[in-house]
C-alpha positions as a LaTeX table, in Angstrom:
\begin{tabular}{lrrr}
\hline
Residue & $x$ (\AA) & $y$ (\AA) & $z$ (\AA) \\
\hline
Met1 & $-0.08$ & 0.05 & $-0.08$ \\
Glu2 & 2.68 & 2.20 & 1.20 \\
Thr3 & 4.35 & 2.43 & $-2.56$ \\
Ala4 & 1.22 & 2.35 & $-4.39$ \\
Val5 & 0.89 & 5.52 & $-2.60$ \\
Met6 & 4.29 & 7.28 & $-2.94$ \\
Glu7 & 3.97 & 6.37 & $-6.96$ \\
Leu8 & 0.85 & 8.22 & $-7.14$ \\
Ala9 & 2.34 & 11.05 & $-4.84$ \\
Glu10 & 4.87 & 11.37 & $-7.48$ \\
Asp11 & 2.38 & 12.12 & $-10.54$ \\
Pro12 & $-1.30$ & 12.45 & $-9.02$ \\
Val13 & $-3.25$ & 12.13 & $-12.36$ \\
Asp14 & $-1.74$ & 9.02 & $-13.08$ \\
Glu15 & $-5.19$ & 7.20 & $-13.22$ \\
Asp16 & $-3.56$ & 3.79 & $-13.24$ \\
Arg17 & $-1.88$ & 4.90 & $-9.91$ \\
Ala18 & $-4.68$ & 6.35 & $-8.21$ \\
Ala19 & $-6.44$ & 2.84 & $-9.58$ \\
Ala20 & $-4.18$ & 0.61 & $-8.02$ \\
Val21 & $-4.60$ & 2.56 & $-4.87$ \\
Arg22 & $-8.58$ & 2.18 & $-5.20$ \\
Leu23 & $-8.05$ & $-1.57$ & $-5.32$ \\
Gln24 & $-5.76$ & $-1.87$ & $-2.62$ \\
Ile25 & $-7.60$ & 0.19 & $-0.73$ \\
Gln26 & $-10.78$ & $-2.19$ & $-1.51$ \\
Glu27 & $-8.75$ & $-5.40$ & $-0.65$ \\
Met28 & $-7.94$ & $-4.21$ & 3.02 \\
Leu29 & $-10.79$ & $-3.48$ & 4.15 \\
Ala30 & $-12.36$ & $-6.82$ & 2.41 \\
Val31 & $-10.58$ & $-8.49$ & 4.81 \\
Asp32 & $-10.48$ & $-6.15$ & 7.41 \\
Ala33 & $-14.30$ & $-5.48$ & 8.55 \\
His34 & $-13.43$ & $-3.59$ & 12.04 \\
Leu35 & $-11.45$ & $-1.59$ & 9.60 \\
Ala36 & $-14.27$ & $-1.10$ & 7.16 \\
Ala37 & $-16.40$ & $-0.30$ & 10.33 \\
Asp38 & $-14.12$ & 2.42 & 11.26 \\
Leu39 & $-13.96$ & 4.16 & 8.10 \\
Ser40 & $-17.76$ & 3.97 & 7.44 \\
Lys41 & $-17.87$ & 6.02 & 10.91 \\
Met42 & $-15.45$ & 8.44 & 9.96 \\
Leu43 & $-16.70$ & 9.36 & 6.88 \\
Ala44 & $-20.08$ & 9.33 & 8.04 \\
Ala45 & $-18.88$ & 12.00 & 10.82 \\
Ala46 & $-17.49$ & 13.94 & 8.21 \\
Ser47 & $-18.71$ & 17.39 & 7.30 \\
Val48 & $-18.02$ & 20.03 & 4.93 \\
Thr49 & $-18.28$ & 23.75 & 6.32 \\
Val50 & $-18.00$ & 26.15 & 3.60 \\
Thr51 & $-16.69$ & 30.17 & 4.23 \\
Ala52 & $-17.89$ & 32.92 & 2.29 \\
Ala53 & $-15.86$ & 36.04 & 3.94 \\
Gly54 & $-15.93$ & 40.06 & 2.15 \\
Glu55 & $-18.10$ & 41.64 & $-0.33$ \\
Arg56 & $-19.19$ & 39.83 & $-3.16$ \\
Ser57 & $-17.90$ & 36.78 & $-1.86$ \\
Val58 & $-18.91$ & 33.44 & $-3.10$ \\
Ala59 & $-19.38$ & 30.13 & $-1.21$ \\
Ala60 & $-20.31$ & 27.13 & $-1.96$ \\
Gln61 & $-19.38$ & 22.92 & $-2.05$ \\
Thr62 & $-19.65$ & 22.49 & $-5.59$ \\
Ile63 & $-20.15$ & 24.82 & $-8.39$ \\
Asn64 & $-21.53$ & 23.35 & $-11.18$ \\
Gly65 & $-22.28$ & 26.80 & $-13.43$ \\
Val66 & $-21.77$ & 30.27 & $-13.61$ \\
Val67 & $-21.50$ & 32.27 & $-10.35$ \\
Val68 & $-21.01$ & 36.14 & $-11.02$ \\
Thr69 & $-20.52$ & 39.09 & $-7.86$ \\
Gly70 & $-19.73$ & 41.42 & $-10.51$ \\
Asp71 & $-21.61$ & 44.86 & $-11.48$ \\
Arg72 & $-23.30$ & 44.99 & $-15.27$ \\
Ala73 & $-21.97$ & 41.05 & $-15.61$ \\
Gln74 & $-23.24$ & 39.35 & $-19.19$ \\
Val75 & $-23.20$ & 35.95 & $-19.34$ \\
Ser76 & $-24.21$ & 33.41 & $-22.44$ \\
Arg77 & $-24.04$ & 30.34 & $-22.94$ \\
\hline
\end{tabular}
C-alpha cells in the first residue's frame, strides 16, 4: 500500500496509479471488517464547512454553473 501511495504522490493525475491505490484500499477493507467499520464511521461523521467572507464573496461546496459577483455582468451560453 505504501509503495502505491508514494507512486501516486509522484504523479497524482496518473489514472493507473490512482486505480492501484483504490484496489489496495478495497482489498484491505474486504479482509478487515473492523477497519471497514471504523472508516465508515469516520466518513459518516465528516462534514464540510464552506465559508464566504468579504464583499461579493461566494461560498459553495460544488459549483456546476456560472457565478457572477460583478456589476453589469453578462453571461452567454
